[in-house]
Kinemage of the C-alpha trace (Angstrom):
@kinemage 1
@onewidth
@group {chain A} dominant
@subgroup {mainchain}
@vectorlist {calphas} color= white
{ca met a 1} P 82.904 25.559 -120.366
{ca gln a 2} L 83.862 29.002 -119.094
{ca val a 3} L 84.840 30.095 -122.613
{ca leu a 4} L 81.240 29.487 -123.766
{ca gln a 5} L 79.734 31.388 -120.836
{ca asn a 6} L 81.839 34.509 -121.329
{ca pro a 7} L 80.468 36.730 -124.131
{ca ile a 8} L 83.951 38.099 -124.791
{ca thr a 9} L 85.492 34.677 -125.455
{ca asn a 10} L 82.455 32.778 -126.759
{ca leu a 11} L 82.699 32.302 -130.511
{ca gly a 12} L 79.715 29.975 -130.712
{ca leu a 13} L 79.733 27.553 -133.600
{ca thr a 14} L 82.799 29.166 -135.179
{ca phe a 15} L 85.076 27.232 -132.794
{ca asp a 16} L 86.691 24.547 -134.947
{ca asp a 17} L 87.396 21.042 -133.637
{ca ser a 18} L 90.926 21.866 -132.475
{ca glu a 19} L 89.761 25.007 -130.631
{ca arg a 20} L 86.957 23.026 -129.008
{ca ala a 21} L 89.459 20.417 -127.824
{ca lys a 22} L 91.891 23.098 -126.592
{ca his a 23} L 89.164 24.841 -124.536
{ca gly a 24} L 87.575 21.611 -123.310
{ca ile a 25} L 84.241 22.366 -124.979
{ca ser a 26} L 83.968 19.413 -127.366
{ca ala a 27} L 80.404 18.026 -127.311
{ca leu a 28} L 79.156 21.014 -125.277
{ca gln a 29} L 77.553 22.483 -128.379
{ca pro a 30} L 76.322 21.063 -131.689
{ca pro a 31} L 79.107 19.420 -133.731
{ca ala a 32} L 78.645 21.703 -136.745
{ca val a 33} L 81.362 24.291 -137.355
{ca phe a 34} L 80.471 27.448 -139.268
{ca ser a 35} L 82.468 30.381 -140.552
{ca met a 36} L 81.840 33.770 -138.988
{ca glu a 37} L 80.270 34.834 -142.283
{ca asp a 38} L 77.793 31.932 -142.057
{ca glu a 39} L 76.971 32.854 -138.466
{ca ile a 40} L 76.404 36.492 -139.452
{ca glu a 41} L 74.080 35.418 -142.255
{ca arg a 42} L 72.152 33.011 -140.003
{ca thr a 43} L 71.820 35.628 -137.266
{ca met a 44} L 70.767 38.307 -139.736
{ca asn a 45} L 68.046 35.980 -141.055
{ca gln a 46} L 66.800 35.467 -137.495
{ca phe a 47} L 66.858 39.236 -136.928
{ca lys a 48} L 64.800 39.856 -140.078
{ca met a 49} L 62.084 37.461 -138.881
{ca ile a 50} L 61.359 39.739 -135.914
{ca ala a 51} L 58.699 42.354 -136.629
{ca asn a 52} L 58.619 44.525 -133.499
{ca pro a 53} L 61.468 47.072 -133.099
{ca leu a 54} L 61.722 46.553 -129.340
{ca asp a 55} L 61.934 42.785 -129.880
{ca lys a 56} L 64.740 43.392 -132.390
{ca tyr a 57} L 66.562 45.466 -129.752
{ca met a 58} L 66.115 42.699 -127.176
{ca phe a 59} L 67.364 40.104 -129.693
{ca leu a 60} L 70.506 42.169 -130.281
{ca met a 61} L 71.126 42.725 -126.560
{ca ala a 62} L 70.735 38.978 -125.908
{ca leu a 63} L 73.221 38.294 -128.715
{ca gln a 64} L 75.700 40.761 -127.219
{ca ser a 65} L 75.320 39.010 -123.863
{ca arg a 66} L 76.163 35.641 -125.460
{ca asn a 67} L 78.729 36.382 -128.166
{ca glu a 68} L 80.261 39.852 -128.462
{ca thr a 69} L 82.337 38.981 -131.503
{ca leu a 70} L 79.281 37.941 -133.496
{ca phe a 71} L 77.281 40.915 -132.193
{ca tyr a 72} L 79.868 43.491 -133.254
{ca arg a 73} L 80.542 41.838 -136.610
{ca leu a 74} L 76.790 41.727 -137.306
{ca val a 75} L 76.393 45.397 -136.409
{ca ile a 76} L 79.484 46.575 -138.294
{ca glu a 77} L 78.554 44.683 -141.450
{ca asn a 78} L 74.902 45.808 -141.302
{ca val a 79} L 75.226 49.176 -139.591
{ca thr a 80} L 72.542 50.969 -141.640
{ca glu a 81} L 69.955 48.300 -140.893
{ca met a 82} L 70.964 47.917 -137.226
{ca met a 83} L 71.213 51.539 -136.084
{ca pro a 84} L 67.457 52.213 -135.743
{ca phe a 85} L 67.349 49.364 -133.214
{ca leu a 86} L 70.513 50.303 -131.319
{ca tyr a 87} L 69.865 54.031 -131.218
{ca thr a 88} L 66.979 56.399 -131.785
{ca pro a 89} L 64.072 55.679 -131.740
{ca thr a 90} L 64.150 52.147 -130.304
{ca val a 91} L 66.601 52.785 -127.466
{ca gly a 92} L 64.289 55.501 -126.154
{ca glu a 93} L 61.494 52.962 -125.844
{ca ala a 94} L 63.924 50.446 -124.334
{ca cys a 95} L 64.890 53.004 -121.673
{ca gln a 96} L 61.234 53.689 -120.893
{ca lys a 97} L 60.613 49.943 -120.496
{ca phe a 98} L 63.930 49.128 -118.822
{ca gly a 99} L 62.365 47.312 -115.853
{ca pro a 100} L 59.987 45.052 -117.784
{ca ile a 101} L 62.523 44.103 -120.512
{ca phe a 102} L 65.579 43.795 -118.235
{ca gln a 103} L 67.432 40.552 -119.035
{ca gln a 104} L 70.757 40.748 -117.221
{ca pro a 105} L 73.112 43.443 -115.964
{ca arg a 106} L 75.500 44.918 -118.472
{ca gly a 107} L 78.005 47.551 -117.499
{ca met a 108} L 77.899 49.368 -114.188
{ca tyr a 109} L 75.017 51.031 -112.416
{ca ile a 110} L 76.070 53.868 -110.140
{ca ser a 111} L 73.392 55.761 -108.255
{ca ile a 112} L 73.223 58.693 -105.879
{ca lys a 113} L 73.389 56.156 -103.031
{ca asp a 114} L 76.993 55.495 -104.088
{ca lys a 115} L 78.133 59.078 -103.474
{ca gly a 116} L 81.551 59.016 -101.825
{ca gly a 117} L 82.219 55.410 -102.814
{ca val a 118} L 82.415 55.591 -106.592
{ca gln a 119} L 86.129 54.709 -106.797
{ca lys a 120} L 85.550 51.512 -104.828
{ca ile a 121} L 82.702 50.631 -107.181
{ca leu a 122} L 84.844 51.337 -110.260
{ca asp a 123} L 87.499 49.029 -108.817
{ca asn a 124} L 84.923 46.208 -109.072
{ca trp a 125} L 85.061 46.329 -112.878
{ca pro a 126} L 86.637 43.010 -113.937
{ca tyr a 127} L 88.549 44.339 -116.958
{ca lys a 128} L 91.585 46.585 -116.673
{ca lys a 129} L 91.642 47.775 -120.289
{ca val a 130} L 88.737 50.162 -120.893
{ca asp a 131} L 88.526 51.952 -124.238
{ca val a 132} L 85.146 53.686 -123.953
{ca val a 133} L 82.951 54.908 -121.117
{ca val a 134} L 79.352 55.981 -121.738
{ca ile a 135} L 77.538 57.809 -118.981
{ca thr a 136} L 73.834 58.555 -118.866
{ca asp a 137} L 71.469 59.954 -116.291
{ca gly a 138} L 69.019 57.159 -117.122
{ca glu a 139} L 66.260 59.451 -118.369
């Protein structure tokens, strides 16, 4: 079950029967097995049904929180269509409405209250291999 709850390892309906058996997730999701291409197409169709840009952003962030592989494949294969919802102008609105649209923590949140203890906080990060760090002042 843990493999389905971790967005890094969750592959959704692309797990085939042998992978489902190996991870102990048989019958924990619908029995259909789809290719990644089918999942990208299905997810893109869902994305296109959403009219509001902020809702599209929230859809994408929820997807990233469930299935990172599908999220990144969707974005990479549709980068021109996705960028307005993952960058300017939509992310500006998302930042302004951070409190009301907050779904779940993602990343690390270090504030001025943490001055002097940042290393200890960084040690809390569960992954040892970090390729990119993005820092913002939250404005």
